[in-house]
C-alpha positions in Angstrom: -135.1 60.9 58.4 -137.0 57.9 59.8 -137.2 54.4 58.5 -140.6 55.2 56.8 -140.3 58.7 55.4 -143.4 60.7 54.5 -141.4 63.3 52.6 -141.8 63.3 48.8 -138.5 63.0 47.1 -137.5 64.2 43.7 -135.5 61.0 43.1 -137.8 58.0 42.8 -134.9 55.7 42.8 -134.0 56.6 46.4 -134.6 53.7 48.8 -137.0 55.0 51.4 -137.3 51.9 53.6 -135.8 48.5 53.9 -137.1 45.4 55.8 -134.1 43.0 55.9 -133.8 39.3 56.1 -135.1 38.0 59.5 -137.5 40.9 59.8 -141.2 40.0 60.3 -143.9 42.7 60.0 -147.7 42.4 60.2 -150.1 45.2 59.4 -150.4 47.9 56.8 -147.6 49.6 54.9 -148.1 52.9 53.0 -145.1 54.6 51.5 -143.9 57.0 48.9 -141.0 56.2 46.6 -139.1 52.9 46.7 -139.2 50.2 49.4 -137.3 46.9 49.5 -138.4 43.9 51.5 -136.2 40.9 52.1 -138.1 39.7 55.2 -141.6 38.4 55.9 -144.6 40.7 55.6 -148.3 39.9 56.3 -151.0 42.4 55.6 -151.5 45.2 53.1 -149.0 47.2 51.1 -150.1 50.4 49.3 -148.1 52.9 47.2 -147.8 54.6 43.9 -144.1 54.0 44.1 -141.9 50.9 43.6 -141.8 47.7 45.7 -138.7 45.6 45.4 -138.8 42.0 46.8 -135.5 40.2 47.5 -135.0 36.5 47.2 -135.9 35.9 50.8 -139.0 38.0 50.8 -142.3 36.4 51.7 -145.5 38.5 51.3 -149.0 37.3 52.3 -151.9 39.7 51.7 -152.8 42.5 49.3 -150.2 44.4 47.4 -151.2 47.7 45.5 -148.2 49.4 44.0 -147.1 51.5 41.0 -144.3 49.1 40.0 -143.2 45.7 41.3 -139.9 44.0 40.9 -140.0 40.6 42.6 -137.4 37.9 43.3 -139.4 36.6 46.3 -142.7 35.0 47.1 -146.2 36.6 47.1 -149.3 34.8 48.3 -152.4 36.9 47.7 -153.8 39.7 45.5 -151.4 41.9 43.6 -152.5 45.1 41.8 -149.7 46.9 39.8 -150.5 50.2 38.1 -147.6 50.1 35.6 -145.2 47.2 35.3 -144.7 43.9 37.2 -141.4 42.0 36.8 -141.1 38.5 38.2 -137.5 37.4 38.1 -136.4 33.7 37.9 -136.5 33.1 41.7 -140.0 34.7 42.2 -143.3 32.9 43.1 -146.8 34.4 42.8 -149.7 32.4 44.1 -152.9 34.4 43.8 -154.2 37.1 41.4 -152.4 39.8 39.4 -153.7 42.9 37.7 -151.1 44.9 35.7 -150.6 46.8 32.5 -147.2 45.3 31.7 -145.9 41.9 32.8 -142.4 40.4 32.6 -141.9 36.8 33.7 -138.4 35.4 33.5 -137.8 31.7 32.8 -138.0 29.8 36.1 -140.5 32.1 37.8 -143.7 30.5 39.1 -147.0 32.3 38.5 -150.0 30.4 39.7 -153.4 31.9 39.7 -155.2 34.5 37.6 -153.7 37.3 35.6 -155.6 40.3 34.3 -153.8 42.5 31.8 -155.4 45.9 32.3 -155.3 48.9 29.9 -154.9 52.5 31.0 -157.7 54.6 32.5 -159.9 54.0 29.5 -160.9 50.4 30.3 -163.6 50.3 27.7 -162.2 48.3 24.8 -163.0 49.3 21.2 -163.6 46.5 18.8 -160.9 46.3 16.1 -160.6 44.5 12.8 -157.2 43.5 11.5 -157.1 43.8 7.7 -154.5 42.2 5.5 -154.5 41.6 1.7 -151.8 39.2 0.6 -152.8 39.5 -3.1 -155.4 36.7 -2.9 -158.5 38.3 -4.3 -161.0 41.0 -3.4 -161.8 41.1 0.3 -165.3 42.1 1.3 -165.6 45.2 3.6 -167.1 44.7 7.1 -170.8 45.2 7.5 -170.3 48.1 10.0 -167.5 50.6 10.1 -165.1 49.7 12.9 -161.6 50.9 13.7 -159.2 49.1 11.4 -155.6 48.2 12.3 -153.4 48.1 9.2 -150.8 45.4 8.9 -148.4 47.2 6.5 -149.1 44.8 3.7 -151.8 47.0 2.0 -151.0 47.8 -1.7 -152.3 51.4 -1.6 -149.4 52.5 0.7 -151.6 53.7 3.5 
């Protein structure tokens, strides 16, 4: 098995490639599964898998991954399909698109963040309704999807 395997593995936790401290790479990296980078990378990273960045990692360019766990530094555009985790030593300077974002105390996130929804990007308008026993509330002029707060008296 080579450093950059093109075989699909059943175990997504298996580390498919590792760029260690002192390693410098420029170009495009496409992979399946999980890759850890502790060195310097300049260019484009693409995968539906997991990218792990160690404390000494320095990434410049565009990152498109399924999941990101960062302790390092990223300068550029980051697109994460599922979950992005920025641990306390991480730095992001650029833009981020993700569904779920975790930022630990001490992490630096500088730039734009866009929290995306699933495949259905079309947002439906919602009205939050709550009655705390204050009086009669007037219904909305048009019927929209209503999110209940659990304080409704009718038990619905």
